[in-house]
Structures are given as structure tokens and as C-alpha cells.
C-alpha positions as CSV (number, residue, x, y, z in Angstrom):
1,X,159.5,-227.2,-62.4
2,X,161.3,-225.8,-59.4
3,X,164.4,-225.1,-61.6
4,X,162.2,-223.2,-64.1
5,X,160.7,-221.0,-61.4
6,X,157.2,-222.5,-61.4
7,X,155.1,-221.1,-58.5
8,X,151.8,-222.9,-58.9
9,X,150.4,-226.2,-60.1
10,X,146.9,-226.8,-61.6
11,X,145.9,-230.4,-61.1
12,X,142.8,-232.6,-61.4
13,X,141.2,-233.5,-58.1
14,X,139.3,-236.6,-59.3
15,X,136.0,-236.8,-57.5
16,X,135.3,-240.3,-58.7
17,X,138.6,-241.6,-57.4
18,X,138.2,-239.9,-54.0
19,X,134.6,-241.0,-53.5
20,X,133.9,-244.1,-55.5
21,X,131.2,-245.3,-53.1
22,X,128.0,-243.6,-51.9
23,X,128.1,-245.2,-48.5
24,X,130.2,-247.4,-46.3
25,X,127.8,-250.3,-46.8
26,X,129.0,-250.4,-50.4
27,X,132.7,-250.5,-49.6
28,X,134.2,-254.0,-49.7
29,X,135.6,-255.0,-46.3
30,X,139.2,-255.2,-47.5
31,X,139.1,-251.7,-48.8
32,X,137.6,-249.9,-45.8
33,X,140.8,-249.0,-44.1
34,X,141.7,-246.5,-46.8
35,X,138.5,-244.5,-46.5
36,X,137.5,-241.8,-44.1
37,X,134.0,-240.6,-43.3
38,X,133.2,-237.2,-44.9
39,X,129.6,-236.4,-44.2
40,X,128.7,-240.1,-44.4
41,X,130.5,-240.6,-47.8
42,X,133.6,-242.9,-47.7
43,X,136.5,-240.8,-49.0
44,X,140.0,-241.8,-50.0
45,X,142.3,-238.8,-49.8
46,X,145.5,-240.6,-50.7
47,X,145.8,-239.6,-54.4
48,X,145.0,-235.9,-53.7
49,X,147.2,-235.9,-50.6
50,X,150.2,-236.9,-52.8
51,X,149.5,-234.0,-55.2
52,X,149.3,-231.5,-52.4
53,X,152.3,-232.8,-50.5
54,X,154.5,-232.9,-53.7
55,X,153.6,-229.3,-54.5
56,X,153.8,-227.8,-51.1
57,X,157.2,-229.4,-50.4
58,X,158.4,-227.2,-53.2
59,X,156.3,-224.2,-52.0
60,X,154.1,-224.3,-55.0
61,X,150.4,-223.3,-54.7
62,X,147.8,-225.8,-56.0
63,X,144.8,-224.9,-58.1
64,X,142.5,-227.9,-58.0
65,X,140.2,-228.7,-60.9
66,X,137.4,-230.6,-59.2
67,X,135.9,-232.9,-61.8
68,X,134.7,-236.3,-63.0
69,X,131.6,-237.6,-61.1
70,X,131.7,-241.0,-59.5
71,X,129.2,-243.5,-60.9
72,X,126.8,-243.1,-58.0
73,X,126.6,-239.3,-58.6
74,X,126.8,-239.3,-62.4
75,X,123.8,-238.7,-64.7
76,X,125.3,-241.3,-67.1
77,X,127.3,-243.8,-65.0
78,X,130.4,-245.1,-66.6
79,X,131.0,-242.0,-68.8
80,X,133.9,-239.7,-68.1
81,X,132.0,-236.7,-69.5
82,X,128.8,-237.2,-67.6
83,X,127.5,-234.2,-65.7
84,X,126.7,-234.9,-62.0
85,X,123.3,-236.2,-61.3
86,X,123.5,-234.6,-57.8
87,X,124.9,-231.1,-57.8
88,X,124.7,-231.0,-54.0
89,X,127.0,-234.1,-53.8
90,X,129.6,-232.2,-55.9
91,X,129.2,-229.2,-53.6
92,X,129.7,-231.3,-50.5
93,X,132.8,-232.8,-52.0
94,X,134.2,-229.4,-52.8
95,X,133.5,-228.3,-49.2
96,X,135.2,-231.4,-47.9
97,X,138.3,-230.4,-49.9
98,X,138.3,-227.0,-48.2
99,X,138.0,-228.7,-44.8
100,X,141.0,-230.9,-45.6
101,X,143.3,-228.5,-47.4
102,X,142.1,-225.0,-46.4
103,X,143.8,-222.9,-43.8
104,X,142.6,-225.0,-40.9
105,X,142.5,-228.2,-42.8
106,X,143.1,-231.7,-41.3
107,X,145.9,-232.3,-43.9
108,X,148.1,-229.7,-42.4
109,X,147.5,-231.0,-38.9
110,X,148.5,-234.5,-40.0
111,X,151.6,-233.2,-41.9
112,X,153.2,-230.6,-39.6
113,X,156.6,-231.0,-41.4
114,X,155.2,-229.6,-44.6
115,X,155.2,-225.9,-45.4
116,X,151.6,-224.7,-44.9
117,X,150.3,-223.6,-48.3
118,X,146.5,-223.8,-48.0
119,X,144.2,-224.1,-50.9
120,X,141.9,-221.1,-51.3
121,X,140.8,-221.3,-55.0
122,X,138.8,-224.2,-56.4
123,X,138.1,-224.6,-60.1
124,X,134.6,-226.1,-60.6
125,X,134.8,-228.6,-63.4
126,X,136.7,-228.3,-66.7
127,X,135.5,-227.1,-70.1
128,X,131.8,-227.8,-69.7
129,X,131.0,-226.2,-73.1
130,X,132.7,-229.2,-74.8
131,X,130.8,-232.5,-75.1
132,X,134.0,-234.3,-74.2
133,X,133.7,-232.9,-70.7
134,X,129.9,-232.3,-70.3
135,X,127.9,-234.7,-72.5
136,X,124.4,-233.1,-72.2
137,X,122.8,-230.2,-74.1
138,X,121.9,-227.1,-72.2
139,X,125.3,-227.2,-70.4
140,X,125.2,-223.5,-69.5
141,X,122.0,-223.7,-67.4
142,X,123.1,-227.0,-65.9
143,X,126.5,-225.6,-65.0
144,X,125.1,-222.4,-63.4
145,X,123.0,-224.6,-61.2
146,X,126.2,-226.5,-60.2
147,X,127.8,-223.2,-59.3
148,X,124.8,-222.0,-57.4
149,X,125.0,-224.8,-54.9
150,X,128.8,-225.2,-54.8
151,X,129.8,-221.6,-53.8
152,X,127.7,-221.4,-50.6
153,X,128.9,-224.9,-49.5
154,X,132.5,-223.9,-50.1
155,X,132.2,-220.6,-48.2
156,X,130.6,-222.4,-45.3
157,X,133.7,-224.6,-45.1
158,X,136.2,-221.7,-45.7
159,X,134.8,-218.1,-45.8
160,X,137.9,-216.9,-47.7
161,X,137.7,-219.5,-50.5
162,X,137.1,-218.6,-54.1
163,X,135.2,-220.5,-56.8
164,X,137.1,-220.4,-60.1
165,X,134.9,-220.8,-63.2
166,X,135.6,-223.9,-65.3
167,X,138.1,-223.0,-68.0
168,X,136.2,-222.1,-71.2
169,X,138.0,-223.2,-74.4
170,X,138.3,-221.9,-78.0
171,X,135.7,-219.1,-78.5
172,X,135.7,-218.6,-74.8
173,X,133.8,-215.3,-74.8
174,X,130.7,-216.9,-76.4
175,X,130.5,-219.6,-73.7
176,X,131.1,-217.0,-71.0
177,X,128.2,-214.9,-72.4
178,X,126.0,-218.0,-72.1
179,X,126.9,-218.4,-68.4
180,X,126.1,-214.8,-67.7
181,X,122.8,-215.1,-69.6
182,X,121.9,-218.1,-67.5
183,X,122.4,-216.0,-64.3
184,X,125.8,-217.2,-63.3
185,X,127.4,-213.8,-62.4
186,X,126.9,-214.1,-58.6
187,X,128.0,-217.7,-58.4
188,X,131.7,-217.5,-59.2
189,X,134.6,-215.3,-58.0
190,X,137.2,-215.7,-60.7
191,X,136.6,-216.3,-64.5
192,X,138.8,-218.7,-66.5
193,X,139.4,-219.1,-70.2
194,X,141.4,-221.5,-72.4
195,X,142.4,-219.5,-75.5
196,X,143.2,-222.3,-78.0
197,X,143.9,-220.8,-81.4
198,X,146.2,-221.2,-84.4
199,X,147.7,-217.7,-84.1
200,X,149.7,-216.5,-81.2
201,X,148.2,-213.0,-81.4
202,X,144.7,-214.4,-81.0
203,X,145.6,-215.7,-77.5
204,X,145.6,-212.1,-76.3
205,X,142.6,-211.3,-78.5
206,X,140.5,-214.0,-77.0
207,X,141.3,-212.7,-73.5
208,X,140.3,-209.2,-74.6
209,X,137.0,-210.5,-76.0
210,X,136.3,-212.4,-72.8
211,X,137.0,-209.2,-70.8
212,X,134.6,-207.3,-73.0
213,X,131.8,-209.8,-72.0
214,X,132.7,-209.4,-68.3
215,X,132.5,-205.6,-68.6
216,X,129.1,-205.8,-70.3
217,X,127.7,-207.9,-67.4
218,X,129.1,-205.7,-64.7
219,X,132.1,-207.8,-63.8
220,X,135.0,-205.6,-64.9
221,X,136.7,-205.9,-61.5
222,X,136.4,-209.7,-61.3
223,X,139.8,-211.5,-61.9
224,X,140.3,-213.6,-65.0
225,X,142.6,-216.6,-65.2
226,X,144.1,-218.3,-68.2
227,X,144.3,-221.8,-66.9
228,X,145.2,-223.5,-70.2
229,X,146.5,-222.0,-73.4
230,X,148.0,-222.7,-76.8
231,X,151.1,-220.9,-78.0
232,X,151.6,-222.2,-81.6
233,X,155.1,-222.3,-82.9
234,X,155.1,-224.5,-86.0
235,X,155.6,-222.5,-89.2
236,X,152.7,-222.6,-91.7
237,X,150.3,-224.5,-89.3
């Protein structure tokens, strides 16, 4: 990646791995040394620390995708695609990430030998318009409620942080319109789309259609990220 000139990394920050237990009373005694207290929730930063350290050693920025609810905070425990049952818990975890990896984060104080490349943008979930990532119907209203509590919690931890909308796949502009209709405009700072299509030219077209929706709802100046894409190359397919 360094040799190819890559400057940023988008990586899953797995909430369920970092906070598998609701309280310290639930943590088996032999596991307790690996957990820290983050607002009363035992938190194991080791997996996420490795991602951030590996990227920042190479001076690459990290865009975290904060996703996958732990069983104790999942509407359907044991299912990867379960929405959170407690949106406030998701917001608190996102704020904890900012306190650890933001400009004044504890991670940098503990690793003074690393280049300081603080996280400032946090992508809230991934592709909620697909059942494979958000199992329940009415995802748009649900997801806007998640954003509504997450953004103020994040800004309280880092006033310069930005909430990146979950990447919206396929016919992205239709899902984006649903988010706006559900009142989501004020609750994210950067839009994101995943233009998956069989034709290369339609990658650009999907971005244009998504921009049209943003203009219609008064967001022409808001940034738009393409955080996943397809670029088909096989002849005849």
C-alpha cells in the first residue's frame, strides 16, 4: 500500500469485539487485565490499536467504520446484521473512540514514538439499506435516530470530529433520499455512497444522482465520499 502511494485506510472498528461485556461484573476474572473502563463499560482496545498503529506508522489516515453491535446492545443478539438495541450505547462507544484516537487521545500519549495522525472522521455503520447489515424494516427511520444521538456525543468528545454517513450501496441516491425524508440532514457531516454497478460509466452516474438528491435537500456544499466502489473490467459481464 505504501509503495502504491495509498494515503488512507478504511477499516472496521468492531464494536462487539471492543466491548463484548456490558459491565465488569460479567467479565471472567482471567480476562479482566485486557479491559479498560470506558464510562463503566469494559473495553478492549487491542485490536483497534493495532489497526491505528499499523496505519499511522506509515502516515496513512484511518477512516473507521464503526459497526457490529455486541450481544448486550443488539436488538437480535447473535446476529451480525442486528441493529443496536441501544443507540445511546453506540454513541458512547463512538465518543470513546474519539477520546482515545482524537487529537488529545490517550492512544497518542501512550505511543509517543508514533506519528500523530489523529482520527477526525467516523463512519457510522455500513450499508444499513441492505438486510445483510441492518436486518429490520424501517431502516431509514431507525438509522436517523442512531445518527441523532451519535453526532452530539461525538462532538462532545472532539468538537472538530465529523460523522460520515454509512456508505449506501447500489441505487445509493434512493437510500439517501429516504434518509433526508426521515429528517437526517442535520445529523451527519459527510455523505457516503457505494456505487456498485455493472458498467464503469454508471459509477460516475450514481455519484451524480446522489449529488442531485443532496442539492434538492439543501446540502450542495456537504462533502460526499465514495467509500466503496466497483470498477468492472471483465468483457461481456
